N, C-alpha and C positions, 0 to 999 in steps of 0.2 A: 404606235408600234409597241408591242409587248416585249418583255425581256428576251424571250427566245428569238423573236424576229430581229431585235437589235444585235444579239449575239451572232446569229447566222449571217447578217449583213456584214458585220465587222470581220468575221472569219472568211468571208468570200473574197476579201482583198488580198492581193499577193503577199505572201510571207507573214500574214497576220497570225499572232499567237495570243493566248489568253492566260491570265494568272489571277490568283487571289493573293496579292502581295501584302495587303494591309490586314485583312481579316476575312472571315467567311461571308461578309455582307457587301464586299466591294469586288467587282470584277473589272480587271484592267486589260486592255488590248494594246499590244505592242506590234511594231514592225520588227519581225524577228524577236529577239529578246533584248533589243537595243534601246528603242525609244517608244514611249507611250503615245497613243493617239486617241484613246477613248477610255473613259471610266464610267462604269455603271454602278450606282448604288442599288443593290438588289432589294434592299428594304424600301426604297423609294425610286423606282425606275424613271420617274419624271425629273430626277436630278442627274441626268446623264451629262457628263462634262466632256467637252471637245475642244481641241485647239482651234483657234480662229485668227485670221489676219486682223490686226487692229482696226483698219478702216472698214473692213467688212462687218466686224462685230458692232460697230456704231450704227451702220445701216440696218442690220438685222434688229437691233434694239429698237430702232424707230418704227420698223415695219411690223414686227411680230411680238405680241404680248407673251408668247410662249418661249421666246428666246431671251435669256437674261445674261448679259455679258458680265464677266468677273474682272475686276480691276487688278492688274498686275502692278503692285506698288513699286517694285524694284525697277521696272522698265517704263513706268509711267504711261501705260496704255492698256486697253482691253486686249487680252490675248487668249481668252478662254470664254466659251459660252456654255450655259446650262440650258438644256431642253426641258421645259416645264409645261405641263398641261397637254393640250391637243395640237401639237405641231403636225402638219400634214406629213405623211410617210415619205413623199417625194422630197420634201425639204429636209427631213431627218437624214435620208440617204445621201443627199447632196452635201450636207454638213459633215457627215462622217467621212465621206470621200475627200472633202476639202481638208479636214483635219489630218487624214492619212497623208495626203499630198504634201501638206506643210511639213510634217514630220520627216518624210522621205527627203524632201528638198533640204532640210536642215542637217541631214546626216553627212558625215565625212565619207570620202571615198572608201576608206578602210572599213567603216561601219557598214556601208552598202555591200561591200565584198563579203563581209562576215554574214550578212543576212542572206544574200543570194548564193553564196558559195562559189562565186566566180570572180 
């Protein structure tokens, strides 16, 4: 997937927003303006960062050379994956959706109400 396809897919998810919070080279997608679910390095789109359940990150690491888990030192588990190289588009879409679902599930009721307006 190219950057525009990644961007379009992320923005197709309910209440997704985008920002340039760090610099002009990093595009970050949030659920509302509350929590991040995807980060794209515009200078290197093969370094797209997504949230991932720790057990799933381990399985993905074993199956796909294009999926590289990042170790979360504070929590002692893999909780993020980087998409590198030629991951199939269907896998990328599934991982983006998984990341989005994890973030929504971690939101408090008040945060969800802020995002949905209800």
